[in-house]
Structure formats: structure tokens, C-alpha cells
C-alpha positions as CSV (number, residue, x, y, z in Angstrom):
1,M,22.4,-209.7,-345.9
2,P,23.0,-213.4,-347.5
3,A,21.1,-216.2,-345.8
4,P,24.2,-218.5,-344.6
5,E,25.4,-215.1,-342.8
6,R,21.9,-214.4,-341.7
7,A,22.6,-217.9,-339.9
8,A,26.0,-217.3,-338.5
9,R,24.8,-214.2,-337.5
10,S,21.8,-215.7,-335.7
11,T,24.1,-218.6,-334.4
12,A,26.8,-216.4,-332.5
13,Q,23.7,-214.2,-331.6
14,R,22.1,-217.2,-329.7
15,A,25.5,-218.1,-328.5
16,A,26.2,-214.6,-327.3
17,A,23.1,-214.6,-325.1
18,L,23.3,-218.2,-323.2
19,G,26.7,-217.1,-322.4
20,Y,25.8,-214.0,-320.8
21,R,22.2,-215.4,-318.7
22,A,25.2,-218.3,-317.9
23,A,27.7,-215.7,-315.9
24,F,24.9,-214.2,-314.4
25,A,23.5,-217.2,-313.0
26,V,27.1,-219.2,-312.1
27,V,29.6,-216.2,-311.7
28,P,28.1,-215.3,-308.7
29,R,28.2,-219.1,-306.9
30,L,31.8,-219.3,-307.8
31,P,34.4,-217.6,-304.8
32,E,35.0,-213.8,-305.7
33,V,38.8,-214.3,-305.2
34,L,38.9,-216.8,-308.2
35,V,36.2,-214.8,-310.3
36,R,38.9,-211.4,-309.5
37,A,41.8,-214.0,-310.2
38,A,39.8,-215.2,-313.5
39,A,39.2,-211.7,-314.4
40,S,42.7,-210.2,-314.5
41,L,44.2,-213.6,-316.5
42,G,41.3,-213.2,-319.4
43,A,42.2,-209.7,-319.2
44,D,46.0,-210.7,-319.8
45,L,45.6,-212.8,-322.0
46,A,42.9,-210.4,-324.8
47,V,46.0,-208.3,-325.0
48,R,48.2,-210.9,-325.8
49,R,45.8,-211.6,-328.8
50,R,45.3,-208.2,-329.6
51,G,41.7,-208.8,-331.1
52,A,39.8,-205.5,-332.7
53,G,38.5,-204.3,-328.7
54,V,42.3,-204.2,-327.3
55,R,43.5,-202.4,-330.6
56,R,40.8,-199.7,-330.6
57,L,41.1,-199.3,-326.9
58,E,45.4,-199.1,-327.5
59,A,44.2,-196.2,-330.3
60,N,42.3,-194.4,-327.3
61,L,44.5,-194.6,-324.9
62,G,47.9,-193.6,-327.3
63,A,45.6,-190.2,-328.8
64,A,44.5,-189.8,-324.9
65,T,47.6,-189.7,-323.1
66,G,50.2,-189.6,-326.3
67,A,51.7,-192.6,-324.6
68,T,53.5,-195.0,-326.8
69,G,55.7,-198.2,-326.7
70,A,56.3,-199.6,-323.4
71,A,54.1,-197.1,-321.5
72,L,51.0,-197.9,-323.9
73,H,51.5,-201.3,-323.7
74,R,51.5,-201.2,-319.6
75,L,48.6,-198.4,-319.8
76,V,46.3,-200.7,-322.2
77,R,47.3,-203.8,-320.2
78,D,46.1,-202.1,-316.7
79,G,42.7,-200.8,-318.9
80,M,41.9,-204.2,-319.6
81,R,42.4,-205.9,-316.3
82,S,40.1,-202.6,-315.5
83,Y,37.3,-203.4,-318.0
84,A,37.5,-206.9,-317.1
85,R,36.8,-205.7,-313.0
86,Y,33.5,-204.1,-314.3
87,W,32.8,-207.5,-315.5
88,A,33.1,-210.0,-312.6
89,D,31.3,-207.3,-310.8
90,A,28.6,-206.7,-312.8
91,F,28.0,-210.7,-312.7
92,R,27.7,-210.2,-308.8
93,L,26.5,-206.9,-308.6
94,H,23.2,-208.7,-307.9
95,V,23.5,-210.8,-304.7
96,W,26.3,-207.9,-303.0
97,T,24.6,-207.4,-299.8
98,P,23.9,-203.5,-299.0
99,Q,27.2,-204.0,-296.5
100,Q,28.8,-205.0,-299.5
101,L,27.9,-202.6,-301.8
102,R,28.6,-199.7,-299.2
103,T,31.6,-201.1,-298.3
104,R,32.9,-200.8,-302.0
105,T,31.7,-197.9,-303.2
106,R,31.9,-194.0,-302.8
107,V,30.9,-191.2,-303.7
108,E,32.6,-187.7,-303.2
109,G,33.2,-184.3,-305.0
110,E,32.6,-180.9,-304.8
111,G,28.8,-181.0,-306.4
112,L,27.6,-184.0,-304.4
113,A,25.9,-181.7,-301.8
114,E,24.6,-179.8,-304.6
115,L,23.3,-182.9,-306.1
116,V,21.4,-184.1,-302.8
117,A,19.5,-181.2,-301.9
118,A,18.4,-181.2,-305.2
119,L,17.2,-185.0,-304.6
120,E,15.6,-184.0,-301.4
121,G,14.4,-181.2,-302.7
122,G,12.5,-182.9,-304.8
123,R,13.9,-181.0,-308.0
124,G,15.2,-184.3,-309.9
125,A,19.0,-184.2,-311.0
126,V,20.8,-185.4,-314.0
127,G,24.0,-187.2,-314.5
128,F,26.5,-187.2,-317.5
129,L,28.3,-189.9,-317.0
130,G,31.3,-191.6,-319.3
131,H,32.6,-194.7,-320.2
132,S,34.9,-194.9,-317.0
133,G,34.9,-197.4,-313.9
134,S,32.0,-199.5,-312.7
135,W,28.8,-197.0,-313.4
136,D,26.2,-200.0,-312.6
137,Q,27.7,-200.1,-309.5
138,V,27.2,-196.1,-308.7
139,G,23.8,-196.6,-309.9
140,A,23.0,-199.8,-307.8
141,W,24.3,-197.3,-304.8
142,A,22.4,-194.6,-305.4
143,A,19.3,-196.3,-305.8
144,A,20.1,-197.8,-302.3
145,A,21.4,-194.8,-300.8
146,W,18.4,-192.1,-301.9
147,D,14.9,-192.2,-301.9
148,P,14.4,-190.8,-305.2
149,P,14.3,-193.6,-308.0
150,V,17.0,-193.7,-310.0
151,V,16.1,-193.7,-314.2
152,T,18.3,-194.4,-317.1
153,V,18.2,-195.9,-320.3
154,A,19.0,-198.5,-322.3
155,E,19.9,-198.7,-325.8
156,R,17.5,-202.1,-327.4
157,L,19.9,-203.9,-329.3
158,E,20.1,-207.2,-331.1
159,P,20.0,-210.4,-329.9
160,E,16.4,-209.5,-328.0
161,E,17.9,-211.8,-325.1
162,V,21.4,-210.1,-324.4
163,F,19.1,-206.9,-324.0
164,E,16.7,-208.3,-321.7
165,A,19.5,-210.0,-319.6
166,F,20.7,-206.7,-318.8
167,L,18.1,-205.1,-318.8
168,S,16.7,-207.6,-316.0
169,F,20.0,-207.1,-314.3
170,R,19.5,-203.2,-314.0
171,E,16.0,-203.5,-312.6
172,R,17.5,-206.0,-309.8
173,L,20.0,-203.3,-308.8
174,G,17.4,-201.3,-308.0
175,L,17.0,-199.1,-311.2
176,T,14.4,-197.8,-313.7
177,V,15.1,-198.7,-317.1
178,L,13.9,-196.6,-320.5
179,A,14.2,-199.0,-323.9
180,V,15.3,-196.7,-327.2
181,A,15.6,-198.0,-330.3
182,P,18.7,-198.9,-331.8
183,G,19.9,-195.1,-333.4
184,G,19.1,-193.6,-329.9
185,G,15.7,-192.4,-331.8
186,G,11.6,-192.2,-330.0
187,G,10.9,-189.1,-328.2
188,T,9.1,-191.3,-325.9
189,S,12.0,-191.7,-323.6
190,F,12.6,-187.9,-323.8
191,A,9.1,-187.5,-322.7
192,S,9.5,-190.4,-319.9
193,L,12.7,-188.7,-318.5
194,V,11.2,-185.3,-318.1
195,R,8.3,-186.6,-316.4
196,A,11.0,-188.6,-313.9
197,L,12.8,-185.6,-313.3
198,R,9.9,-183.3,-313.0
199,G,8.8,-185.8,-310.2
200,G,12.1,-185.6,-308.3
201,A,14.4,-188.8,-309.8
202,F,17.7,-189.0,-310.2
203,V,18.4,-189.6,-314.2
204,P,22.2,-190.3,-314.6
205,L,22.9,-191.0,-318.4
206,L,26.5,-192.3,-320.4
207,A,26.7,-189.8,-322.7
208,D,30.6,-189.5,-323.8
209,R,29.6,-192.0,-326.8
210,D,26.7,-190.6,-329.5
211,L,25.3,-193.8,-330.3
212,S,22.6,-191.7,-332.5
213,G,24.2,-190.7,-335.3
214,G,23.2,-187.0,-334.6
215,G,25.0,-186.0,-331.4
216,V,26.7,-182.8,-330.3
217,P,30.1,-182.2,-332.1
218,V,32.2,-182.1,-328.9
219,T,36.4,-182.0,-328.2
220,L,37.6,-184.9,-326.4
221,L,40.7,-184.6,-325.3
222,G,41.9,-182.6,-327.5
223,H,40.5,-184.6,-330.9
224,P,37.1,-184.4,-332.4
225,S,33.9,-186.2,-331.5
226,R,30.8,-186.8,-331.0
227,A,28.6,-186.3,-327.3
228,A,24.9,-187.1,-326.4
229,G,23.2,-183.8,-326.1
230,G,20.0,-185.7,-324.5
231,P,21.2,-184.6,-320.6
232,A,22.2,-181.4,-321.4
233,A,18.7,-180.7,-323.3
234,L,16.6,-182.9,-319.9
235,A,18.4,-179.9,-317.7
236,L,17.1,-177.2,-319.8
237,T,13.9,-178.8,-320.4
238,T,12.8,-179.3,-316.8
239,G,15.5,-176.9,-315.0
240,A,17.2,-180.0,-313.1
241,P,20.3,-179.2,-311.9
242,L,23.5,-181.3,-314.5
243,F,26.4,-182.5,-312.8
244,P,29.2,-184.4,-314.9
245,V,30.4,-187.6,-313.0
246,S,33.4,-189.3,-312.9
247,V,33.8,-193.2,-311.8
248,H,37.0,-194.8,-311.6
249,Y,38.6,-197.5,-309.3
250,E,40.7,-197.5,-305.8
251,P,42.6,-200.4,-304.6
252,A,41.5,-201.1,-301.2
253,P,43.5,-200.2,-298.3
254,S,45.1,-203.5,-296.5
255,G,43.5,-204.4,-293.7
256,R,40.6,-203.7,-295.3
257,S,36.8,-206.3,-295.6
258,P,38.9,-209.5,-297.1
259,W,36.3,-209.8,-299.7
260,R,36.7,-206.3,-301.4
261,S,39.7,-205.3,-303.4
262,W,38.9,-202.4,-304.9
263,T,36.6,-199.6,-304.7
264,A,34.2,-197.8,-306.8
265,V,34.8,-194.3,-306.7
266,A,32.0,-191.8,-308.3
267,V,33.0,-188.1,-308.2
268,V,30.1,-185.4,-308.6
269,H,31.7,-182.9,-310.5
270,P,30.2,-178.9,-309.5
271,R,27.0,-178.2,-311.6
272,V,26.7,-177.1,-315.2
273,T,24.6,-174.4,-316.3
274,A,23.4,-172.5,-319.3
275,P,25.6,-170.2,-320.2
276,E,24.1,-166.5,-320.9
277,G,24.2,-164.5,-324.2
278,L,23.0,-166.7,-326.2
279,V,20.1,-165.8,-327.6
280,A,18.4,-166.9,-330.7
281,G,15.8,-164.5,-332.9
282,A,14.7,-161.2,-332.4
283,G,12.9,-161.7,-329.4
284,Q,16.1,-162.6,-327.8
285,R,15.0,-165.9,-326.4
286,P,17.7,-168.5,-325.4
287,D,19.2,-170.6,-328.4
288,R,18.5,-174.0,-326.8
289,K,20.6,-175.6,-329.3
290,A,24.0,-173.8,-328.7
291,Q,23.1,-174.2,-324.5
292,T,23.0,-177.5,-325.6
293,A,26.4,-177.3,-327.1
294,A,28.2,-175.5,-324.8
295,M,26.7,-177.3,-321.5
296,T,27.4,-180.5,-323.4
297,Q,30.5,-179.3,-324.4
298,A,31.5,-178.5,-320.7
299,C,30.9,-181.7,-319.5
300,V,33.0,-183.5,-321.8
301,D,35.7,-181.4,-321.0
302,V,34.9,-182.6,-317.3
303,L,35.4,-186.3,-318.2
304,G,38.2,-185.2,-320.3
305,A,39.7,-184.1,-317.2
306,A,39.1,-187.5,-315.6
307,V,40.7,-189.7,-318.0
308,R,43.8,-188.3,-317.7
309,E,43.7,-188.4,-314.3
310,H,42.5,-192.6,-314.2
311,P,43.2,-193.6,-317.8
312,A,43.1,-196.9,-317.1
313,D,39.7,-197.0,-316.5
314,W,38.4,-195.6,-319.6
315,H,36.5,-198.9,-320.7
316,M,36.4,-197.4,-324.3
317,L,36.9,-200.2,-326.7
318,Q,34.7,-198.7,-329.5
319,Q,35.8,-195.3,-331.8
320,A,35.8,-192.7,-329.2
321,F,37.0,-189.6,-331.8
322,T,35.7,-188.8,-335.6
323,G,37.1,-189.7,-338.8
324,Q,39.4,-192.4,-336.9
325,V,39.9,-196.2,-339.1
326,A,39.8,-199.4,-337.7
327,P,42.8,-200.1,-336.2
């Protein structure tokens, strides 16, 4: 990279780092109603500008729902407002009281009882999450509500200052965060997650988008894509149960606490198990690669159905499908 480009990139990275640090420091001091209004206004302005992220979201939502024209425009507007809501809350989560966190978060679903039983029994459990709703808020709720530790991963990206700010933010929420190298490489993090699960931890992982370049080929919302195979591989390695977990927002009913206008709802779907009959070699050993692929696709199917039900809360401003061209 030429020196002028490196200098410009470095300057932009430093500015981004300062911006994030300022937001974590300043936003919690502002009236929450002002923060919510500013976030909504910023989202609407971003839609009008139609930058690269908004165009990508439009392409993803159009492919996922089939919406076009005015219907797609409204969906993109609502999607950007949901995305802005995520950030407005993220910058304030670390100062929420336990009561605020409990009131603004709801966890439900057919798989919840089995998940809780696994954690209470010391077995550990793996969550397969997507980029929908406020996954940070749900992680903070789990860390506060359940005794076992909540352990997850974060990709180490430049600038280092931004990564450190988000690492500190998530650790203040009660999460244990393991850093992985760009590209998703690093057997150390996998081994650490295995140890955490064998110690009874809850390991929720964002897995609907492949960051390693070597993810599992899947079909997402009717289109080819790649997802992370780590959650399924962890479940197969440790015997811990694997649960798809979708997250969406729900407007607060009238008459509820004045500080809350939205609830983050996490739905724990039924456990995904290893399919039978997938064997490799003359010894008829289980084919772990095939099992991982099948379990990953099953999780993606569940999250895809959740996106169809709550498309505005799918915060996918990056490439979601294989072979997409830049919008």
C-alpha cells in the first residue's frame, strides 16, 4: 500500500477509535429519549444518503423477502432504524441497572427449558446466533441471569484501539471474550471454548456469516452462502447441546416503564442434534465433517425463518450471499 494511502487509513482508524471511545463515554450521560430520537434521525439520514452499507442492506433484504419498490424502501428504513437502535443501546448497556436489563430483555422458546437444564447440570451449551436484534444485550442478560460463565469470541481487527474498546465493553457486561485473529484462524480459541464448555459454560457465537473464508457452504433464505461451522464442531467435540437462538425487537406496550420503548426478545429454538447414518470409512465412524455441515445448515434454516418473520431486525450490512456483487 502506498505511503499516502497508509497514512490516510491510519488517520481514519484513529478517528474511528476516538469516535467509539467518545460514544461509550458521552452517550450514557445523555437523556435516553434524546439518544433514541437521534438514533432514529441518523438512520433516516443514512437511508437518504444510500451509502454502501445501506445499499448492501437493501440488496440483502430484497433477496431475502422478495420486496421491491416502496415496500423495500420502507423495509430498509425500518432496518436502519433497528440497526441504529442496536448501537444506541450498545453505547449504554454497561450503565443499565439490573432492573433495566431484566425489563428490556425477554428470553423464551421451545428450547429454553432444555438449555437451562444443560447449564444447571454442568454440561455447558452452545448457541448459534445471527446478526439480528441486540445479541450483546441478550449476552449481558444471560451473564446476569445464569450462574455459568458466558464465553464468546471476537475477531481481532484494526484499529487495535477500536477492538480494545469493544472488548472492554463486552467484558463490562459480564462476558468472557476470546480474541481470534483476522480470518478466523487459531486453534487456541477453539481449544479454549472446548475447555469452557467442559466446565459448564454457555458459549453463544455469531455464526450466520463466515469470517474465516473457509466456512460451511449453506443455503440461506434460498441463496448460497457460507456460515461458521464452529458451533456444530464444538457440540460434536464436547457433547454439549447446540441451540439456534434468534433475536428480534418488540415494541413495548403502552403503560410500561418510561425508559423503555423496545424489548430485545431472544428465542431459543429446539436443540439441533447430529444426524444419524453419516459415517466415514470402513470402520463406520461418524463423519464429523458431514455432521458439522448438516447441523450448521439446520441452524441456518432456523435463523433464516426468523429473518423472514422479522426482516427489519436483520442487521446484515455486509455480503450475506455467495457471489454477490457490490451494490
